[in-house]
GULO-879692 format. One line per 10 residues: their letters; for each residue x, y, z of C-alpha. Coordinates in Angstrom, 2 decimals. Layout:
N
a) X Y Z; ... $
***
This chain:
401
xxxxxxxxxx) 4.76 -4.91 38.94; 7.78 -2.69 39.45; 9.38 -0.15 37.12; 13.19 -0.27 37.28; 16.32 1.13 35.65; 18.66 -1.42 34.08; 22.41 -1.36 33.69; 23.97 -1.83 30.27; 25.01 -5.37 31.18; 21.56 -6.25 32.52 $
xxxxxxxxxx) 19.93 -5.04 29.32; 22.49 -6.79 27.12; 21.78 -10.11 28.82; 18.11 -10.04 27.75; 18.02 -7.84 24.63; 17.71 -10.72 22.15; 15.22 -12.77 24.18; 12.43 -10.25 24.65; 9.27 -10.02 22.48; 9.85 -7.83 19.42 $
xxxxxxxxxx) 13.62 -7.84 19.77; 15.73 -6.34 16.99; 19.18 -4.83 16.56; 17.65 -1.38 17.11; 17.03 -2.36 20.74; 20.58 -3.40 21.61; 23.57 -2.03 23.47; 25.44 -2.09 20.16; 22.91 0.20 18.51; 23.14 2.56 21.48 $
xxxxxxxxxx) 26.89 2.74 20.78; 26.26 3.62 17.13; 23.84 6.38 18.10; 26.20 7.70 20.78; 28.64 8.61 18.00; 25.87 10.63 16.39; 24.93 12.83 19.32; 22.48 10.62 21.23; 22.73 9.55 24.86; 20.93 6.54 26.29 $
xxxxxxxxxx) 19.63 4.67 29.30; 17.76 1.41 29.89; 14.51 0.73 31.75; 12.37 -2.29 32.49; 9.41 -3.74 34.37; 9.59 -6.61 36.82; 6.57 -8.84 37.22; 7.45 -10.77 40.32; 11.05 -11.87 39.80; 10.82 -11.92 36.00 $
xxxxxxxxxx) 11.67 -9.09 33.63; 8.46 -8.61 31.62; 9.40 -5.50 29.64; 12.44 -3.41 28.83; 13.62 -0.70 26.47; 16.66 1.16 25.27; 15.72 4.84 25.46; 17.72 7.27 23.37; 17.68 10.99 24.10; 18.80 13.99 22.11 $
xxxxxxxxxx) 18.77 17.71 22.78; 16.50 19.62 20.41; 16.49 23.29 21.41; 16.98 25.38 24.56; 18.14 22.29 26.40; 14.88 20.49 25.70; 15.04 16.82 24.76; 13.20 14.16 22.82; 13.25 10.53 23.92; 13.05 7.65 21.49 $
xxxxxxxxxx) 12.70 3.88 21.92; 13.79 2.65 18.45; 11.60 -0.30 17.44; 10.61 -0.55 21.07; 9.61 -1.10 23.75; 10.34 -4.82 24.11; 7.27 -6.41 25.65; 4.17 -8.39 24.81; 2.10 -5.60 23.26; -1.01 -7.76 23.55 $
xxxxxxxxxx) -0.67 -7.70 27.35; -2.83 -4.65 28.02; -2.04 -4.50 31.74; 1.71 -4.60 31.12; 1.64 -2.04 28.31; -0.49 0.32 30.39; 1.78 0.00 33.45; 4.95 0.46 31.40; 3.57 3.55 29.64; 2.37 5.19 32.82 $
xxxxxxxxxx) 5.54 4.55 34.81; 7.87 5.50 31.94; 5.93 8.73 31.38; 6.28 9.68 35.06; 9.97 8.72 35.01; 10.71 10.88 31.96; 8.80 13.85 33.33; 10.78 13.48 36.53; 14.04 13.78 34.58; 12.89 17.20 33.38 $
xxxxxxxxxx) 13.28 19.04 30.07; 11.73 16.25 27.98; 9.22 17.13 25.26; 8.12 13.71 24.00; 8.76 10.00 23.89; 8.62 8.45 20.42; 8.09 4.72 19.92; 7.68 2.58 16.78; 7.24 -1.06 17.89; 8.07 -3.87 15.49 $
xxxxxxxxxx) 4.38 -4.80 15.28; 2.71 -5.59 11.95; -0.58 -3.91 11.09; -1.15 -6.18 8.11; 0.77 -8.50 5.80; 0.52 -9.32 2.07; -1.76 -6.34 1.47; -4.57 -8.31 3.05; -7.20 -7.08 5.51; -6.07 -5.41 8.70 $
xxxxxxxxxx) -4.69 -7.79 11.29; -7.00 -7.48 14.28; -4.08 -7.61 16.73; -2.18 -4.79 15.03; -5.28 -2.65 14.81; -6.09 -3.38 18.45; -2.63 -2.35 19.60; -2.94 0.93 17.69; -6.19 1.70 19.49; -4.75 0.71 22.84 $
xxxxxxxxxx) -1.72 2.97 22.42; -3.99 5.87 21.48; -6.16 5.19 24.54; -3.00 5.30 26.67; -2.30 8.82 25.45; 0.03 8.23 22.52; -0.48 10.29 19.37; -0.35 8.13 16.26; 1.67 9.76 13.48; -0.53 8.22 10.82 $
xxxxxxxxxx) -0.63 5.37 8.33; 1.89 7.07 6.10; 2.78 6.12 2.52; 6.04 7.04 0.81; 9.50 7.68 2.19; 8.31 10.08 4.87; 10.22 11.53 7.84; 9.68 8.53 10.14; 12.71 7.36 12.05; 12.15 3.79 10.74 $
xxxxxxxxxx) 10.36 2.57 7.65; 6.66 1.76 7.99; 6.55 -0.64 5.04; 8.85 -3.57 4.41; 9.27 -6.50 2.06; 10.08 -9.90 3.56; 10.84 -13.44 2.40; 10.17 -16.64 4.35; 13.42 -18.63 4.03; 12.43 -21.75 5.96 $
xxxxxxxxxx) 12.78 -23.59 2.65; 15.33 -25.25 0.40; 17.30 -23.28 -2.17; 15.18 -24.85 -4.91; 11.95 -23.80 -3.19; 13.21 -20.24 -2.75; 14.15 -20.03 -6.44; 10.81 -21.52 -7.48; 9.00 -18.79 -5.56; 10.76 -16.00 -7.48 $
xxxxxxxxxx) 9.30 -14.54 -10.62; 10.75 -15.52 -13.98; 12.59 -12.25 -14.52; 14.35 -12.48 -11.14; 15.53 -16.05 -11.82; 16.75 -14.96 -15.25; 18.76 -12.10 -13.71; 20.33 -14.45 -11.15; 21.35 -16.86 -13.91; 22.79 -13.98 -15.93 $
xxxxxxxxxx) 24.90 -12.85 -12.97; 26.36 -16.36 -12.77; 27.81 -15.92 -16.28; 30.11 -13.10 -15.16; 33.25 -13.35 -12.95; 31.59 -11.76 -9.91; 32.77 -12.21 -6.33; 31.09 -11.19 -3.07; 33.57 -10.02 -0.42; 33.42 -8.47 3.05 $
xxxxxxxxxx) 34.06 -4.76 3.50; 37.12 -3.82 5.54; 39.60 -0.94 5.75; 41.02 -1.79 2.33; 37.78 -1.28 0.41; 35.64 0.97 2.62; 36.09 3.86 0.15; 34.81 1.68 -2.71; 31.82 0.84 -0.53; 31.11 4.45 0.41 $
xxxxxxxxxx) 31.39 5.60 -3.23; 28.69 3.16 -4.30; 26.42 4.23 -1.45; 26.89 7.93 -2.26; 26.13 7.40 -5.96; 23.00 5.41 -5.14; 21.75 8.01 -2.67; 22.19 10.77 -5.24; 20.49 8.71 -7.94; 17.51 7.92 -5.69 $
xxxxxxxxxx) 17.29 11.48 -4.33; 17.90 10.52 -0.70; 20.65 11.20 1.79; 23.47 8.82 2.62; 25.36 8.15 5.83; 28.98 9.18 6.34; 31.89 6.78 6.03; 32.46 7.10 9.78; 28.87 6.02 10.40; 29.34 2.82 8.41 $
xxxxxxxxxx) 32.58 2.13 10.28; 30.76 2.66 13.58; 28.36 -0.17 12.66; 31.32 -2.54 12.49; 32.76 -1.25 15.75; 29.60 -1.52 17.81; 27.62 -4.35 16.22; 30.61 -6.63 15.57; 29.73 -10.00 14.04; 26.08 -9.04 14.00 $
xxxxxxxxxx) 26.65 -6.81 10.96; 27.81 -7.92 7.52; 29.00 -5.25 5.10; 29.61 -6.83 1.70; 30.42 -5.83 -1.87; 30.27 -7.49 -5.26; 33.30 -7.02 -7.50; 33.89 -7.86 -11.15; 37.22 -9.53 -12.02; 38.34 -7.19 -14.80 $
xxxxxxxxxx) 40.88 -9.53 -16.42; 38.54 -12.52 -16.59; 35.72 -10.35 -17.92; 37.86 -8.84 -20.69; 39.10 -12.28 -21.70; 35.69 -13.90 -21.88; 33.17 -11.20 -22.76; 34.57 -9.34 -25.77; 31.12 -8.92 -27.30; 29.48 -7.62 -24.13 $
xxxxxxxxxx) 27.96 -4.13 -24.29; 29.95 -3.00 -21.25; 33.29 -4.26 -22.60; 34.73 -0.85 -23.49; 33.59 0.67 -20.23; 35.17 -2.10 -18.15; 38.31 -1.86 -20.28; 38.78 1.76 -19.18; 38.85 0.71 -15.51; 42.32 0.66 -13.96 $
xxxxxxxxxx) 41.74 -1.61 -10.98; 41.87 -5.40 -11.13; 38.54 -5.57 -9.29; 35.68 -3.32 -10.39; 33.19 -2.49 -7.59; 29.58 -2.95 -8.68; 27.19 -3.33 -5.73; 27.24 -3.09 -1.93; 25.05 -3.75 1.08; 24.80 -3.65 4.87 $
xxxxxxxxxx) 23.02 -6.58 6.54; 22.32 -6.94 10.25; 21.30 -10.15 12.01; 18.51 -10.54 14.53; 17.60 -13.68 16.42; 15.43 -15.03 13.60; 15.89 -12.68 10.67; 18.43 -11.06 8.38; 17.84 -7.36 7.79; 18.95 -5.67 4.58 $
xxxxxxxxxx) 19.54 -2.22 6.03; 21.46 -0.18 3.43; 22.40 -0.96 -0.14; 23.47 0.43 -3.48; 24.78 -0.27 -6.96; 26.28 1.64 -9.84; 23.48 2.21 -12.35; 25.82 1.99 -15.36; 26.91 -1.53 -14.31; 23.47 -2.87 -13.43 $
xxxxxxxxxx) 23.31 -5.01 -16.63; 25.91 -7.26 -14.94; 23.24 -8.11 -12.34; 25.56 -7.79 -9.34; 22.62 -6.52 -7.27; 20.90 -9.89 -7.78; 24.02 -11.84 -6.87; 24.38 -9.79 -3.70; 20.85 -10.62 -2.56; 21.03 -14.28 -3.55 $
xxxxxxxxxx) 24.34 -14.79 -1.75; 22.96 -13.19 1.41; 19.74 -15.20 1.22; 21.84 -18.37 1.06; 24.01 -17.14 3.95; 20.86 -16.49 6.01; 19.51 -19.96 5.24; 22.80 -21.50 6.38; 22.34 -19.58 9.65; 18.92 -21.27 10.01 $
xxxxxxxxxx) 17.12 -17.93 10.11; 13.39 -17.75 9.44; 13.02 -14.45 7.67; 14.95 -12.36 5.16; 13.89 -8.72 5.39; 14.63 -6.75 2.22; 14.05 -3.54 4.14; 11.96 -0.51 3.52; 9.63 0.16 0.62; 7.48 3.24 0.11 $
xxxxxxxxxx) 4.07 1.59 0.38; 3.00 3.39 -2.79; 2.28 0.57 -5.22; 1.26 2.64 -8.23; 3.46 1.77 -11.18; 4.07 5.45 -11.92; 5.18 6.27 -8.36; 8.78 7.57 -8.02; 10.00 4.61 -5.95; 8.08 1.79 -7.60 $
xxxxxxxxxx) 11.32 0.34 -9.00; 12.60 -0.45 -5.50; 9.43 -2.40 -4.73; 9.49 -4.13 -8.11; 13.07 -5.32 -7.56; 12.31 -6.75 -4.12; 8.97 -8.22 -5.18; 10.75 -10.33 -7.80; 12.21 -12.52 -5.03; 8.75 -13.81 -4.14 $
xxxxxxxxxx) 8.15 -12.52 -0.64; 5.38 -10.46 0.94; 4.64 -6.91 2.05; 4.49 -6.00 5.74; 2.90 -2.79 6.94; 3.89 -1.80 10.48; 1.74 0.18 12.88; 4.04 3.19 12.65; 5.18 5.89 15.06; 3.50 7.02 18.27 $
xxxxxxxxxx) 4.40 10.08 20.33; 3.79 10.27 24.07; 3.64 13.99 24.73; 5.38 15.15 27.91; 4.97 18.92 27.42; 2.11 19.85 25.05; 3.13 23.47 24.33; 6.69 22.62 23.41; 5.51 19.57 21.48; 3.62 21.82 19.08 $
xxxxxxxxxx) 6.79 23.83 18.50; 8.72 20.61 17.94; 6.14 19.31 15.46; 6.35 22.46 13.36; 10.14 22.49 13.35; 10.76 18.78 12.77; 10.07 18.76 9.04; 12.27 21.84 8.58; 15.08 20.09 10.48; 14.74 16.96 8.34 $
xxxxxxxxxx) 14.80 19.07 5.18; 17.99 20.88 6.22; 19.63 17.57 7.17; 18.63 16.02 3.84; 20.00 18.98 1.86; 23.31 18.83 3.71; 23.58 15.09 3.08; 22.92 15.59 -0.65; 25.77 18.11 -0.78; 28.12 15.64 0.95 $
xxxxxxxxxx) 27.07 12.93 -1.51; 27.95 15.12 -4.48; 31.30 16.05 -2.97; 32.17 12.40 -2.30; 31.12 11.40 -5.83; 33.42 13.98 -7.39; 36.31 13.09 -5.10; 35.98 9.32 -5.49; 34.85 9.06 -9.13; 36.15 5.82 -10.60 $
xxxxxxxxxx) 38.37 5.83 -13.74; 35.49 4.81 -16.00; 33.51 7.81 -14.82; 36.41 10.18 -15.44; 36.68 8.66 -18.92; 33.19 9.85 -19.77; 30.78 7.21 -18.50; 28.85 9.05 -15.77; 26.28 7.22 -13.68; 22.65 8.00 -14.28 $
x) 21.95 10.32 -11.39 $
***
């Protein structure tokens, strides 16, 4: 086997055909991260004439010129091939040390530890042990929305079915909410330059309500620039005129009446396609308009879109992994669970330490850095909310945040 560097074009030609492929391991994602202070390069392993492994490696300066390296949802290889994984780890470690000034390499492969809350999958557990034996430090089987770069728990739906079968698999409450949404004049539209501020306002409100940070408007625009047709940014609007004509007795009638725009934004989402799955990556909705069930229409429309694309899996995205009904984020899980899918727990993050002394300093400072970043994002959310408050909010109907 031979460890090699790959050009951008070489990596792009194989990025969607390798084991464990996802949008995180693409040239497009590298472009998104480049606008946020990361640089990148591509590496691989040849076994004979065939490329057996590859990875997008991101790098970012931390302090005093020192860097961290990160293979988001990588590397792309058959993790069950012990010889290949061992060779790739050893050669990549030597390569990164040779570049100098690196502190660690972080990886978080798209490998399930267990599904459906069942017993541990032997393969996932075995890969964890193998990575540890190769020198990686496992960052733990975390629960909650912790500082990991990517979520460790997800909720997925098998969509290799008919529409009727998908609906039959949902719980009664979810089906009832979908039927209720159909009674209102709701329309799902793509996000473009004309409504990006509506989109961002919803995302900022949701982030503040859920006590998490939101991305900037420029970040969302960068997804469109770099991922192209692979990303779908969509919104659900309410036709104000039709609603006022046909729903005089509705509880939200007076609130909608105070809106000035012909279309009232209700819910929004960012979805990114992989070879066999649709990923729900970011989403939000105005809490005060949730009784219109736009959030259910958004998901149902995108499930149908994914089925038309002949995809196998619809990934609702991250959940906390804390399934106690009194946990702070149980509502997110409860909403996604209604669609009748299953829980996936991933193996999590692993750090390959390049310089032990500096790694200890990094570990102590990382949580502080994340806290400062989160606080700054909260402040930006509040500023955007005040600046972009919709007419109904200015009229005295604040969201529940």
